[in-house]
PDB file as gemmi writes it, atoms N, CA and C in Angstrom:
CRYST1    1.000    1.000    1.000  90.00  90.00  90.00 P 1                      
ATOM      1  N   MET A   1      61.105  65.950  32.825  1.00  0.00           N  
ATOM      2  CA  MET A   1      62.324  66.029  32.032  1.00  0.00           C  
ATOM      3  C   MET A   1      61.914  66.134  30.563  1.00  0.00           C  
ATOM      4  N   THR A   2      62.421  67.157  29.910  1.00  0.00           N  
ATOM      5  CA  THR A   2      62.110  67.341  28.492  1.00  0.00           C  
ATOM      6  C   THR A   2      63.006  66.443  27.644  1.00  0.00           C  
ATOM      7  N   PRO A   3      62.620  66.214  26.387  1.00  0.00           N  
ATOM      8  CA  PRO A   3      63.488  65.437  25.502  1.00  0.00           C  
ATOM      9  C   PRO A   3      64.888  66.055  25.375  1.00  0.00           C  
ATOM     10  N   ALA A   4      64.948  67.376  25.307  1.00  0.00           N  
ATOM     11  CA  ALA A   4      66.251  68.042  25.190  1.00  0.00           C  
ATOM     12  C   ALA A   4      67.093  67.825  26.442  1.00  0.00           C  
ATOM     13  N   GLU A   5      66.472  67.960  27.618  1.00  0.00           N  
ATOM     14  CA  GLU A   5      67.202  67.717  28.873  1.00  0.00           C  
ATOM     15  C   GLU A   5      67.732  66.287  28.919  1.00  0.00           C  
ATOM     16  N   PHE A   6      66.899  65.348  28.522  1.00  0.00           N  
ATOM     17  CA  PHE A   6      67.277  63.939  28.524  1.00  0.00           C  
ATOM     18  C   PHE A   6      68.533  63.719  27.674  1.00  0.00           C  
ATOM     19  N   LYS A   7      68.520  64.244  26.451  1.00  0.00           N  
ATOM     20  CA  LYS A   7      69.662  64.050  25.548  1.00  0.00           C  
ATOM     21  C   LYS A   7      70.900  64.785  26.048  1.00  0.00           C  
ATOM     22  N   VAL A   8      70.722  66.012  26.514  1.00  0.00           N  
ATOM     23  CA  VAL A   8      71.861  66.791  27.015  1.00  0.00           C  
ATOM     24  C   VAL A   8      72.522  66.078  28.190  1.00  0.00           C  
ATOM     25  N   VAL A   9      71.735  65.582  29.121  1.00  0.00           N  
ATOM     26  CA  VAL A   9      72.294  64.886  30.282  1.00  0.00           C  
ATOM     27  C   VAL A   9      72.984  63.600  29.850  1.00  0.00           C  
ATOM     28  N   ARG A  10      72.342  62.836  28.954  1.00  0.00           N  
ATOM     29  CA  ARG A  10      72.970  61.595  28.478  1.00  0.00           C  
ATOM     30  C   ARG A  10      74.336  61.885  27.866  1.00  0.00           C  
ATOM     31  N   GLU A  11      74.398  62.892  27.012  1.00  0.00           N  
ATOM     32  CA  GLU A  11      75.669  63.233  26.370  1.00  0.00           C  
ATOM     33  C   GLU A  11      76.676  63.780  27.375  1.00  0.00           C  
ATOM     34  N   PHE A  12      76.224  64.594  28.323  1.00  0.00           N  
ATOM     35  CA  PHE A  12      77.117  65.138  29.353  1.00  0.00           C  
ATOM     36  C   PHE A  12      77.730  64.020  30.186  1.00  0.00           C  
ATOM     37  N   LEU A  13      76.961  62.958  30.408  1.00  0.00           N  
ATOM     38  CA  LEU A  13      77.468  61.813  31.162  1.00  0.00           C  
ATOM     39  C   LEU A  13      78.389  60.930  30.325  1.00  0.00           C  
ATOM     40  N   GLY A  14      78.493  61.202  29.032  1.00  0.00           N  
ATOM     41  CA  GLY A  14      79.360  60.395  28.181  1.00  0.00           C  
ATOM     42  C   GLY A  14      78.758  59.039  27.838  1.00  0.00           C  
ATOM     43  N   LEU A  15      77.447  58.965  27.824  1.00  0.00           N  
ATOM     44  CA  LEU A  15      76.768  57.694  27.574  1.00  0.00           C  
ATOM     45  C   LEU A  15      76.150  57.682  26.184  1.00  0.00           C  
ATOM     46  N   THR A  16      76.284  56.564  25.495  1.00  0.00           N  
ATOM     47  CA  THR A  16      75.629  56.412  24.202  1.00  0.00           C  
ATOM     48  C   THR A  16      74.170  56.046  24.422  1.00  0.00           C  
ATOM     49  N   GLY A  17      73.375  56.269  23.401  1.00  0.00           N  
ATOM     50  CA  GLY A  17      71.984  55.854  23.470  1.00  0.00           C  
ATOM     51  C   GLY A  17      71.854  54.349  23.644  1.00  0.00           C  
ATOM     52  N   ASP A  18      72.730  53.600  22.975  1.00  0.00           N  
ATOM     53  CA  ASP A  18      72.690  52.137  23.090  1.00  0.00           C  
ATOM     54  C   ASP A  18      73.035  51.685  24.505  1.00  0.00           C  
ATOM     55  N   TRP A  19      74.065  52.292  25.114  1.00  0.00           N  
ATOM     56  CA  TRP A  19      74.416  51.909  26.487  1.00  0.00           C  
ATOM     57  C   TRP A  19      73.243  52.213  27.421  1.00  0.00           C  
ATOM     58  N   LEU A  20      72.669  53.404  27.265  1.00  0.00           N  
ATOM     59  CA  LEU A  20      71.572  53.787  28.144  1.00  0.00           C  
ATOM     60  C   LEU A  20      70.373  52.860  27.948  1.00  0.00           C  
ATOM     61  N   ALA A  21      70.100  52.481  26.716  1.00  0.00           N  
ATOM     62  CA  ALA A  21      68.998  51.548  26.451  1.00  0.00           C  
ATOM     63  C   ALA A  21      69.234  50.225  27.177  1.00  0.00           C  
ATOM     64  N   ARG A  22      70.451  49.694  27.093  1.00  0.00           N  
ATOM     65  CA  ARG A  22      70.757  48.445  27.809  1.00  0.00           C  
ATOM     66  C   ARG A  22      70.584  48.641  29.312  1.00  0.00           C  
ATOM     67  N   HIS A  23      71.085  49.748  29.818  1.00  0.00           N  
ATOM     68  CA  HIS A  23      70.995  50.028  31.254  1.00  0.00           C  
ATOM     69  C   HIS A  23      69.535  50.111  31.715  1.00  0.00           C  
ATOM     70  N   LEU A  24      68.707  50.733  30.900  1.00  0.00           N  
ATOM     71  CA  LEU A  24      67.294  50.902  31.243  1.00  0.00           C  
ATOM     72  C   LEU A  24      66.441  49.702  30.829  1.00  0.00           C  
ATOM     73  N   ARG A  25      67.057  48.770  30.114  1.00  0.00           N  
ATOM     74  CA  ARG A  25      66.360  47.567  29.615  1.00  0.00           C  
ATOM     75  C   ARG A  25      65.205  47.926  28.685  1.00  0.00           C  
ATOM     76  N   VAL A  26      65.546  48.818  27.747  1.00  0.00           N  
ATOM     77  CA  VAL A  26      64.586  49.183  26.707  1.00  0.00           C  
ATOM     78  C   VAL A  26      65.282  49.070  25.358  1.00  0.00           C  
ATOM     79  N   ASN A  27      64.511  49.124  24.312  1.00  0.00           N  
ATOM     80  CA  ASN A  27      65.049  49.093  22.961  1.00  0.00           C  
ATOM     81  C   ASN A  27      65.747  50.430  22.669  1.00  0.00           C  
ATOM     82  N   PRO A  28      66.872  50.417  21.959  1.00  0.00           N  
ATOM     83  CA  PRO A  28      67.524  51.687  21.600  1.00  0.00           C  
ATOM     84  C   PRO A  28      66.582  52.657  20.872  1.00  0.00           C  
ATOM     85  N   ARG A  29      65.622  52.123  20.122  1.00  0.00           N  
ATOM     86  CA  ARG A  29      64.645  53.001  19.445  1.00  0.00           C  
ATOM     87  C   ARG A  29      63.820  53.791  20.458  1.00  0.00           C  
ATOM     88  N   THR A  30      63.594  53.193  21.622  1.00  0.00           N  
ATOM     89  CA  THR A  30      62.830  53.878  22.666  1.00  0.00           C  
ATOM     90  C   THR A  30      63.591  55.099  23.172  1.00  0.00           C  
ATOM     91  N   VAL A  31      64.891  54.945  23.385  1.00  0.00           N  
ATOM     92  CA  VAL A  31      65.715  56.082  23.823  1.00  0.00           C  
ATOM     93  C   VAL A  31      65.673  57.183  22.768  1.00  0.00           C  
ATOM     94  N   ARG A  32      65.816  56.803  21.501  1.00  0.00           N  
ATOM     95  CA  ARG A  32      65.756  57.802  20.427  1.00  0.00           C  
ATOM     96  C   ARG A  32      64.385  58.493  20.403  1.00  0.00           C  
ATOM     97  N   SER A  33      63.337  57.720  20.637  1.00  0.00           N  
ATOM     98  CA  SER A  33      61.985  58.274  20.651  1.00  0.00           C  
ATOM     99  C   SER A  33      61.814  59.291  21.784  1.00  0.00           C  
ATOM    100  N   TRP A  34      62.377  58.984  22.951  1.00  0.00           N  
ATOM    101  CA  TRP A  34      62.324  59.933  24.070  1.00  0.00           C  
ATOM    102  C   TRP A  34      63.090  61.199  23.728  1.00  0.00           C  
ATOM    103  N   GLU A  35      64.272  61.035  23.140  1.00  0.00           N  
ATOM    104  CA  GLU A  35      65.104  62.202  22.812  1.00  0.00           C  
ATOM    105  C   GLU A  35      64.465  63.080  21.743  1.00  0.00           C  
ATOM    106  N   GLN A  36      63.700  62.470  20.860  1.00  0.00           N  
ATOM    107  CA  GLN A  36      63.067  63.234  19.776  1.00  0.00           C  
ATOM    108  C   GLN A  36      61.676  63.734  20.153  1.00  0.00           C  
ATOM    109  N   GLY A  37      61.226  63.384  21.354  1.00  0.00           N  
ATOM    110  CA  GLY A  37      59.944  63.873  21.832  1.00  0.00           C  
ATOM    111  C   GLY A  37      58.733  63.140  21.287  1.00  0.00           C  
ATOM    112  N   ARG A  38      58.945  62.002  20.644  1.00  0.00           N  
ATOM    113  CA  ARG A  38      57.811  61.233  20.114  1.00  0.00           C  
ATOM    114  C   ARG A  38      57.028  60.542  21.223  1.00  0.00           C  
ATOM    115  N   ASP A  39      57.728  60.155  22.286  1.00  0.00           N  
ATOM    116  CA  ASP A  39      57.089  59.494  23.423  1.00  0.00           C  
ATOM    117  C   ASP A  39      57.495  60.218  24.700  1.00  0.00           C  
ATOM    118  N   PRO A  40      56.597  60.260  25.686  1.00  0.00           N  
ATOM    119  CA  PRO A  40      56.953  60.901  26.958  1.00  0.00           C  
ATOM    120  C   PRO A  40      57.993  60.072  27.716  1.00  0.00           C  
ATOM    121  N   ILE A  41      58.842  60.754  28.443  1.00  0.00           N  
ATOM    122  CA  ILE A  41      59.870  60.090  29.247  1.00  0.00           C  
ATOM    123  C   ILE A  41      59.217  59.677  30.567  1.00  0.00           C  
ATOM    124  N   PRO A  42      59.186  58.378  30.849  1.00  0.00           N  
ATOM    125  CA  PRO A  42      58.554  57.924  32.093  1.00  0.00           C  
ATOM    126  C   PRO A  42      59.271  58.478  33.325  1.00  0.00           C  
ATOM    127  N   ASP A  43      58.518  58.670  34.388  1.00  0.00           N  
ATOM    128  CA  ASP A  43      59.077  59.206  35.624  1.00  0.00           C  
ATOM    129  C   ASP A  43      60.189  58.315  36.169  1.00  0.00           C  
ATOM    130  N   GLY A  44      60.036  57.002  36.054  1.00  0.00           N  
ATOM    131  CA  GLY A  44      61.077  56.087  36.523  1.00  0.00           C  
ATOM    132  C   GLY A  44      62.382  56.267  35.770  1.00  0.00           C  
ATOM    133  N   VAL A  45      62.290  56.588  34.491  1.00  0.00           N  
ATOM    134  CA  VAL A  45      63.489  56.845  33.687  1.00  0.00           C  
ATOM    135  C   VAL A  45      64.140  58.139  34.156  1.00  0.00           C  
ATOM    136  N   ARG A  46      63.332  59.159  34.384  1.00  0.00           N  
ATOM    137  CA  ARG A  46      63.878  60.426  34.903  1.00  0.00           C  
ATOM    138  C   ARG A  46      64.613  60.190  36.216  1.00  0.00           C  
ATOM    139  N   LEU A  47      64.022  59.403  37.094  1.00  0.00           N  
ATOM    140  CA  LEU A  47      64.667  59.109  38.380  1.00  0.00           C  
ATOM    141  C   LEU A  47      65.980  58.361  38.188  1.00  0.00           C  
ATOM    142  N   GLU A  48      66.021  57.436  37.244  1.00  0.00           N  
ATOM    143  CA  GLU A  48      67.261  56.698  36.984  1.00  0.00           C  
ATOM    144  C   GLU A  48      68.332  57.611  36.397  1.00  0.00           C  
ATOM    145  N   ILE A  49      67.939  58.526  35.529  1.00  0.00           N  
ATOM    146  CA  ILE A  49      68.894  59.497  34.974  1.00  0.00           C  
ATOM    147  C   ILE A  49      69.453  60.365  36.099  1.00  0.00           C  
ATOM    148  N   GLU A  50      68.604  60.794  37.003  1.00  0.00           N  
ATOM    149  CA  GLU A  50      69.066  61.591  38.145  1.00  0.00           C  
ATOM    150  C   GLU A  50      70.024  60.787  39.018  1.00  0.00           C  
ATOM    151  N   LYS A  51      69.769  59.506  39.170  1.00  0.00           N  
ATOM    152  CA  LYS A  51      70.680  58.645  39.933  1.00  0.00           C  
ATOM    153  C   LYS A  51      72.035  58.547  39.230  1.00  0.00           C  
ATOM    154  N   LEU A  52      72.023  58.376  37.916  1.00  0.00           N  
ATOM    155  CA  LEU A  52      73.284  58.322  37.165  1.00  0.00           C  
ATOM    156  C   LEU A  52      74.050  59.636  37.311  1.00  0.00           C  
ATOM    157  N   GLU A  53      73.333  60.754  37.285  1.00  0.00           N  
ATOM    158  CA  GLU A  53      73.981  62.060  37.485  1.00  0.00           C  
ATOM    159  C   GLU A  53      74.621  62.138  38.868  1.00  0.00           C  
ATOM    160  N   ARG A  54      73.913  61.674  39.878  1.00  0.00           N  
ATOM    161  CA  ARG A  54      74.410  61.716  41.260  1.00  0.00           C  
ATOM    162  C   ARG A  54      75.650  60.837  41.423  1.00  0.00           C  
ATOM    163  N   VAL A  55      75.579  59.608  40.928  1.00  0.00           N  
ATOM    164  CA  VAL A  55      76.717  58.684  41.023  1.00  0.00           C  
ATOM    165  C   VAL A  55      77.929  59.267  40.302  1.00  0.00           C  
ATOM    166  N   THR A  56      77.692  59.843  39.145  1.00  0.00           N  
ATOM    167  CA  THR A  56      78.786  60.430  38.366  1.00  0.00           C  
ATOM    168  C   THR A  56      79.392  61.624  39.095  1.00  0.00           C  
ATOM    169  N   ALA A  57      78.563  62.498  39.635  1.00  0.00           N  
ATOM    170  CA  ALA A  57      79.065  63.667  40.369  1.00  0.00           C  
ATOM    171  C   ALA A  57      79.884  63.242  41.582  1.00  0.00           C  
ATOM    172  N   GLU A  58      79.436  62.206  42.275  1.00  0.00           N  
ATOM    173  CA  GLU A  58      80.196  61.700  43.428  1.00  0.00           C  
ATOM    174  C   GLU A  58      81.545  61.143  42.985  1.00  0.00           C  
ATOM    175  N   PHE A  59      81.570  60.451  41.862  1.00  0.00           N  
ATOM    176  CA  PHE A  59      82.822  59.906  41.343  1.00  0.00           C  
ATOM    177  C   PHE A  59      83.776  61.044  40.972  1.00  0.00           C  
ATOM    178  N   VAL A  60      83.246  62.052  40.274  1.00  0.00           N  
ATOM    179  CA  VAL A  60      84.059  63.216  39.897  1.00  0.00           C  
ATOM    180  C   VAL A  60      84.650  63.862  41.146  1.00  0.00           C  
ATOM    181  N   SER A  61      83.834  64.095  42.150  1.00  0.00           N  
ATOM    182  CA  SER A  61      84.308  64.719  43.391  1.00  0.00           C  
ATOM    183  C   SER A  61      85.388  63.886  44.063  1.00  0.00           C  
ATOM    184  N   GLY A  62      85.218  62.570  44.060  1.00  0.00           N  
ATOM    185  CA  GLY A  62      86.212  61.685  44.663  1.00  0.00           C  
ATOM    186  C   GLY A  62      87.545  61.736  43.949  1.00  0.00           C  
ATOM    187  N   VAL A  63      87.505  61.749  42.624  1.00  0.00           N  
ATOM    188  CA  VAL A  63      88.754  61.825  41.853  1.00  0.00           C  
ATOM    189  C   VAL A  63      89.438  63.164  42.104  1.00  0.00           C  
ATOM    190  N   ILE A  64      88.669  64.240  42.104  1.00  0.00           N  
ATOM    191  CA  ILE A  64      89.240  65.568  42.358  1.00  0.00           C  
ATOM    192  C   ILE A  64      89.904  65.604  43.728  1.00  0.00           C  
ATOM    193  N   ALA A  65      89.235  65.085  44.736  1.00  0.00           N  
ATOM    194  CA  ALA A  65      89.796  65.092  46.094  1.00  0.00           C  
ATOM    195  C   ALA A  65      91.117  64.336  46.145  1.00  0.00           C  
ATOM    196  N   LYS A  66      91.187  63.183  45.503  1.00  0.00           N  
ATOM    197  CA  LYS A  66      92.434  62.405  45.494  1.00  0.00           C  
ATOM    198  C   LYS A  66      93.545  63.156  44.770  1.00  0.00           C  
ATOM    199  N   LEU A  67      93.212  63.778  43.651  1.00  0.00           N  
ATOM    200  CA  LEU A  67      94.236  64.459  42.860  1.00  0.00           C  
ATOM    201  C   LEU A  67      94.734  65.737  43.525  1.00  0.00           C  
ATOM    202  N   MET A  68      93.892  66.400  44.286  1.00  0.00           N  
ATOM    203  CA  MET A  68      94.323  67.631  44.952  1.00  0.00           C  
ATOM    204  C   MET A  68      95.365  67.343  46.025  1.00  0.00           C  
ATOM    205  N   ASP A  69      95.380  66.124  46.538  1.00  0.00           N  
ATOM    206  CA  ASP A  69      96.381  65.724  47.530  1.00  0.00           C  
ATOM    207  C   ASP A  69      97.610  65.093  46.886  1.00  0.00           C  
ATOM    208  N   TYR A  70      97.622  65.007  45.569  1.00  0.00           N  
ATOM    209  CA  TYR A  70      98.701  64.349  44.841  1.00  0.00           C  
ATOM    210  C   TYR A  70      99.951  65.224  44.878  1.00  0.00           C  
ATOM    211  N   PRO A  71     101.083  64.659  45.305  1.00  0.00           N  
ATOM    212  CA  PRO A  71     102.316  65.461  45.311  1.00  0.00           C  
ATOM    213  C   PRO A  71     102.835  65.644  43.883  1.00  0.00           C  
ATOM    214  N   GLY A  72     103.229  66.829  43.542  1.00  0.00           N  
ATOM    215  CA  GLY A  72     103.730  67.079  42.189  1.00  0.00           C  
ATOM    216  C   GLY A  72     102.585  67.312  41.218  1.00  0.00           C  
ATOM    217  N   ASP A  73     102.910  67.203  39.929  1.00  0.00           N  
ATOM    218  CA  ASP A  73     101.898  67.412  38.898  1.00  0.00           C  
ATOM    219  C   ASP A  73     100.986  66.193  38.820  1.00  0.00           C  
ATOM    220  N   PRO A  74      99.683  66.389  38.937  1.00  0.00           N  
ATOM    221  CA  PRO A  74      98.762  65.256  38.937  1.00  0.00           C  
ATOM    222  C   PRO A  74      98.622  64.621  37.555  1.00  0.00           C  
ATOM    223  N   VAL A  75      98.485  63.309  37.566  1.00  0.00           N  
ATOM    224  CA  VAL A  75      98.310  62.524  36.343  1.00  0.00           C  
ATOM    225  C   VAL A  75      97.121  61.594  36.557  1.00  0.00           C  
ATOM    226  N   VAL A  76      96.304  61.459  35.547  1.00  0.00           N  
ATOM    227  CA  VAL A  76      95.174  60.540  35.617  1.00  0.00           C  
ATOM    228  C   VAL A  76      95.125  59.726  34.321  1.00  0.00           C  
ATOM    229  N   VAL A  77      94.745  58.474  34.467  1.00  0.00           N  
ATOM    230  CA  VAL A  77      94.631  57.570  33.325  1.00  0.00           C  
ATOM    231  C   VAL A  77      93.176  57.503  32.888  1.00  0.00           C  
ATOM    232  N   THR A  78      92.953  57.555  31.583  1.00  0.00           N  
ATOM    233  CA  THR A  78      91.643  57.241  31.022  1.00  0.00           C  
ATOM    234  C   THR A  78      91.853  56.201  29.932  1.00  0.00           C  
ATOM    235  N   TYR A  79      90.792  55.790  29.278  1.00  0.00           N  
ATOM    236  CA  TYR A  79      90.867  54.582  28.460  1.00  0.00           C  
ATOM    237  C   TYR A  79      90.359  54.810  27.046  1.00  0.00           C  
ATOM    238  N   ARG A  80      91.011  54.120  26.104  1.00  0.00           N  
ATOM    239  CA  ARG A  80      90.702  54.255  24.686  1.00  0.00           C  
ATOM    240  C   ARG A  80      89.350  53.646  24.317  1.00  0.00           C  
ATOM    241  N   ASN A  81      89.002  52.558  24.997  1.00  0.00           N  
ATOM    242  CA  ASN A  81      87.802  51.807  24.614  1.00  0.00           C  
ATOM    243  C   ASN A  81      87.274  51.021  25.815  1.00  0.00           C  
ATOM    244  N   ASP A  82      86.116  50.426  25.639  1.00  0.00           N  
ATOM    245  CA  ASP A  82      85.477  49.686  26.731  1.00  0.00           C  
ATOM    246  C   ASP A  82      86.302  48.486  27.180  1.00  0.00           C  
ATOM    247  N   LYS A  83      86.902  47.783  26.249  1.00  0.00           N  
ATOM    248  CA  LYS A  83      87.700  46.601  26.609  1.00  0.00           C  
ATOM    249  C   LYS A  83      88.832  46.993  27.556  1.00  0.00           C  
ATOM    250  N   GLU A  84      89.534  48.039  27.213  1.00  0.00           N  
ATOM    251  CA  GLU A  84      90.646  48.512  28.029  1.00  0.00           C  
ATOM    252  C   GLU A  84      90.145  49.002  29.400  1.00  0.00           C  
ATOM    253  N   TYR A  85      89.036  49.730  29.397  1.00  0.00           N  
ATOM    254  CA  TYR A  85      88.485  50.255  30.649  1.00  0.00           C  
ATOM    255  C   TYR A  85      88.038  49.127  31.569  1.00  0.00           C  
ATOM    256  N   HIS A  86      87.317  48.166  31.033  1.00  0.00           N  
ATOM    257  CA  HIS A  86      86.808  47.081  31.879  1.00  0.00           C  
ATOM    258  C   HIS A  86      87.894  46.109  32.313  1.00  0.00           C  
ATOM    259  N   ALA A  87      88.980  46.032  31.570  1.00  0.00           N  
ATOM    260  CA  ALA A  87      90.117  45.224  32.028  1.00  0.00           C  
ATOM    261  C   ALA A  87      90.711  45.849  33.290  1.00  0.00           C  
ATOM    262  N   ALA A  88      90.740  47.172  33.332  1.00  0.00           N  
ATOM    263  CA  ALA A  88      91.294  47.878  34.492  1.00  0.00           C  
ATOM    264  C   ALA A  88      90.268  48.036  35.615  1.00  0.00           C  
ATOM    265  N   HIS A  89      89.000  48.118  35.259  1.00  0.00           N  
ATOM    266  CA  HIS A  89      87.930  48.369  36.239  1.00  0.00           C  
ATOM    267  C   HIS A  89      86.747  47.436  35.974  1.00  0.00           C  
ATOM    268  N   PRO A  90      86.922  46.147  36.220  1.00  0.00           N  
ATOM    269  CA  PRO A  90      85.843  45.197  35.905  1.00  0.00           C  
ATOM    270  C   PRO A  90      84.571  45.428  36.724  1.00  0.00           C  
ATOM    271  N   GLU A  91      84.695  46.128  37.823  1.00  0.00           N  
ATOM    272  CA  GLU A  91      83.527  46.378  38.674  1.00  0.00           C  
ATOM    273  C   GLU A  91      82.622  47.484  38.135  1.00  0.00           C  
ATOM    274  N   SER A  92      83.114  48.271  37.200  1.00  0.00           N  
ATOM    275  CA  SER A  92      82.347  49.419  36.716  1.00  0.00           C  
ATOM    276  C   SER A  92      81.301  48.996  35.686  1.00  0.00           C  
ATOM    277  N   PRO A  93      80.074  49.451  35.867  1.00  0.00           N  
ATOM    278  CA  PRO A  93      79.040  49.156  34.873  1.00  0.00           C  
ATOM    279  C   PRO A  93      79.073  50.125  33.689  1.00  0.00           C  
ATOM    280  N   PHE A  94      79.887  51.173  33.797  1.00  0.00           N  
ATOM    281  CA  PHE A  94      79.881  52.240  32.806  1.00  0.00           C  
ATOM    282  C   PHE A  94      80.829  51.962  31.644  1.00  0.00           C  
ATOM    283  N   PRO A  95      80.605  52.622  30.504  1.00  0.00           N  
ATOM    284  CA  PRO A  95      81.514  52.496  29.364  1.00  0.00           C  
ATOM    285  C   PRO A  95      82.717  53.436  29.504  1.00  0.00           C  
ATOM    286  N   ALA A  96      83.711  53.209  28.678  1.00  0.00           N  
ATOM    287  CA  ALA A  96      84.903  54.062  28.675  1.00  0.00           C  
ATOM    288  C   ALA A  96      84.545  55.510  28.340  1.00  0.00           C  
ATOM    289  N   SER A  97      83.544  55.716  27.513  1.00  0.00           N  
ATOM    290  CA  SER A  97      83.137  57.087  27.169  1.00  0.00           C  
ATOM    291  C   SER A  97      82.673  57.854  28.409  1.00  0.00           C  
ATOM    292  N   TRP A  98      82.033  57.159  29.338  1.00  0.00           N  
ATOM    293  CA  TRP A  98      81.637  57.780  30.607  1.00  0.00           C  
ATOM    294  C   TRP A  98      82.888  58.208  31.378  1.00  0.00           C  
ATOM    295  N   HIS A  99      83.878  57.319  31.436  1.00  0.00           N  
ATOM    296  CA  HIS A  99      85.103  57.641  32.173  1.00  0.00           C  
ATOM    297  C   HIS A  99      85.800  58.847  31.555  1.00  0.00           C  
ATOM    298  N   ARG A 100      85.855  58.913  30.233  1.00  0.00           N  
ATOM    299  CA  ARG A 100      86.486  60.065  29.586  1.00  0.00           C  
ATOM    300  C   ARG A 100      85.720  61.354  29.897  1.00  0.00           C  
ATOM    301  N   ALA A 101      84.392  61.286  29.923  1.00  0.00           N  
ATOM    302  CA  ALA A 101      83.592  62.465  30.279  1.00  0.00           C  
ATOM    303  C   ALA A 101      83.861  62.881  31.722  1.00  0.00           C  
ATOM    304  N   VAL A 102      83.978  61.906  32.607  1.00  0.00           N  
ATOM    305  CA  VAL A 102      84.313  62.179  34.012  1.00  0.00           C  
ATOM    306  C   VAL A 102      85.659  62.886  34.098  1.00  0.00           C  
ATOM    307  N   ILE A 103      86.636  62.362  33.393  1.00  0.00           N  
ATOM    308  CA  ILE A 103      87.980  62.938  33.452  1.00  0.00           C  
ATOM    309  C   ILE A 103      87.990  64.348  32.859  1.00  0.00           C  
ATOM    310  N   ALA A 104      87.181  64.604  31.861  1.00  0.00           N  
ATOM    311  CA  ALA A 104      87.080  65.966  31.318  1.00  0.00           C  
ATOM    312  C   ALA A 104      86.554  66.923  32.386  1.00  0.00           C  
ATOM    313  N   ARG A 105      85.587  66.480  33.166  1.00  0.00           N  
ATOM    314  CA  ARG A 105      85.061  67.313  34.256  1.00  0.00           C  
ATOM    315  C   ARG A 105      86.119  67.517  35.334  1.00  0.00           C  
ATOM    316  N   VAL A 106      86.871  66.482  35.638  1.00  0.00           N  
ATOM    317  CA  VAL A 106      87.949  66.578  36.627  1.00  0.00           C  
ATOM    318  C   VAL A 106      88.991  67.591  36.152  1.00  0.00           C  
ATOM    319  N   ALA A 107      89.333  67.529  34.875  1.00  0.00           N  
ATOM    320  CA  ALA A 107      90.368  68.412  34.323  1.00  0.00           C  
ATOM    321  C   ALA A 107      89.990  69.885  34.457  1.00  0.00           C  
ATOM    322  N   GLN A 108      88.707  70.178  34.471  1.00  0.00           N  
ATOM    323  CA  GLN A 108      88.271  71.566  34.646  1.00  0.00           C  
ATOM    324  C   GLN A 108      88.560  72.083  36.049  1.00  0.00           C  
ATOM    325  N   GLU A 109      88.726  71.174  36.995  1.00  0.00           N  
ATOM    326  CA  GLU A 109      88.887  71.556  38.399  1.00  0.00           C  
ATOM    327  C   GLU A 109      90.300  71.370  38.947  1.00  0.00           C  
ATOM    328  N   VAL A 110      91.120  70.596  38.248  1.00  0.00           N  
ATOM    329  CA  VAL A 110      92.456  70.270  38.760  1.00  0.00           C  
ATOM    330  C   VAL A 110      93.500  70.933  37.861  1.00  0.00           C  
ATOM    331  N   PRO A 111      94.166  71.969  38.359  1.00  0.00           N  
ATOM    332  CA  PRO A 111      95.173  72.658  37.557  1.00  0.00           C  
ATOM    333  C   PRO A 111      96.316  71.725  37.154  1.00  0.00           C  
ATOM    334  N   ALA A 112      96.798  71.893  35.951  1.00  0.00           N  
ATOM    335  CA  ALA A 112      97.967  71.169  35.428  1.00  0.00           C  
ATOM    336  C   ALA A 112      97.770  69.659  35.362  1.00  0.00           C  
ATOM    337  N   LEU A 113      96.523  69.211  35.293  1.00  0.00           N  
ATOM    338  CA  LEU A 113      96.262  67.774  35.208  1.00  0.00           C  
ATOM    339  C   LEU A 113      96.743  67.228  33.872  1.00  0.00           C  
ATOM    340  N   SER A 114      97.487  66.147  33.938  1.00  0.00           N  
ATOM    341  CA  SER A 114      97.920  65.437  32.736  1.00  0.00           C  
ATOM    342  C   SER A 114      97.045  64.199  32.588  1.00  0.00           C  
ATOM    343  N   ILE A 115      96.459  64.032  31.411  1.00  0.00           N  
ATOM    344  CA  ILE A 115      95.590  62.885  31.132  1.00  0.00           C  
ATOM    345  C   ILE A 115      96.325  61.976  30.161  1.00  0.00           C  
ATOM    346  N   VAL A 116      96.444  60.708  30.542  1.00  0.00           N  
ATOM    347  CA  VAL A 116      97.178  59.750  29.712  1.00  0.00           C  
ATOM    348  C   VAL A 116      96.353  58.480  29.531  1.00  0.00           C  
ATOM    349  N   TYR A 117      96.719  57.717  28.502  1.00  0.00           N  
ATOM    350  CA  TYR A 117      96.188  56.368  28.327  1.00  0.00           C  
ATOM    351  C   TYR A 117      97.150  55.396  28.986  1.00  0.00           C  
ATOM    352  N   PRO A 118      96.669  54.221  29.371  1.00  0.00           N  
ATOM    353  CA  PRO A 118      97.607  53.201  29.843  1.00  0.00           C  
ATOM    354  C   PRO A 118      98.450  52.736  28.658  1.00  0.00           C  
ATOM    355  N   PRO A 119      99.611  52.167  28.928  1.00  0.00           N  
ATOM    356  CA  PRO A 119     100.424  51.670  27.813  1.00  0.00           C  
ATOM    357  C   PRO A 119      99.656  50.621  27.008  1.00  0.00           C  
ATOM    358  N   SER A 120      99.827  50.655  25.697  1.00  0.00           N  
ATOM    359  CA  SER A 120      99.240  49.626  24.840  1.00  0.00           C  
ATOM    360  C   SER A 120     100.009  48.336  25.021  1.00  0.00           C  
ATOM    361  N   GLU A 121      99.398  47.226  24.590  1.00  0.00           N  
ATOM    362  CA  GLU A 121     100.134  45.961  24.637  1.00  0.00           C  
ATOM    363  C   GLU A 121     101.417  46.123  23.839  1.00  0.00           C  
ATOM    364  N   GLY A 122     102.497  45.659  24.407  1.00  0.00           N  
ATOM    365  CA  GLY A 122     103.792  45.767  23.746  1.00  0.00           C  
ATOM    366  C   GLY A 122     104.570  47.004  24.146  1.00  0.00           C  
ATOM    367  N   GLU A 123     103.892  47.997  24.749  1.00  0.00           N  
ATOM    368  CA  GLU A 123     104.593  49.179  25.258  1.00  0.00           C  
ATOM    369  C   GLU A 123     105.041  48.904  26.681  1.00  0.00           C  
ATOM    370  N   ALA A 124     106.140  49.490  27.052  1.00  0.00           N  
ATOM    371  CA  ALA A 124     106.629  49.300  28.425  1.00  0.00           C  
ATOM    372  C   ALA A 124     106.378  50.530  29.248  1.00  0.00           C  
TER     373      ALA A 124                                                      
END                                                                             
């Protein structure tokens, strides 16, 4: 995996360098070093990135399948920030930015998809 591939995939997945560093249990400077080509990307990191790609693709496919069976115009909720996302999905290890990237991929495949945020506190 080249430094460019590493960064492109990270961004495509909607992941920040800081989130990925925490996930990989490395210093954020290490992620930046890999992306800039100063240090080689370890094979174990490449394998973990491929796993994240696979998990994300499976999630995208699952959402698309559910929405294609949706009667009427499909609607999907995404989240403004991590707090809001984890309140709705405490089981997810991913950040809200990942979910928004997923929903962007879903929107490319589901005609007339409406993307909304959940109501803010105080909204009904």
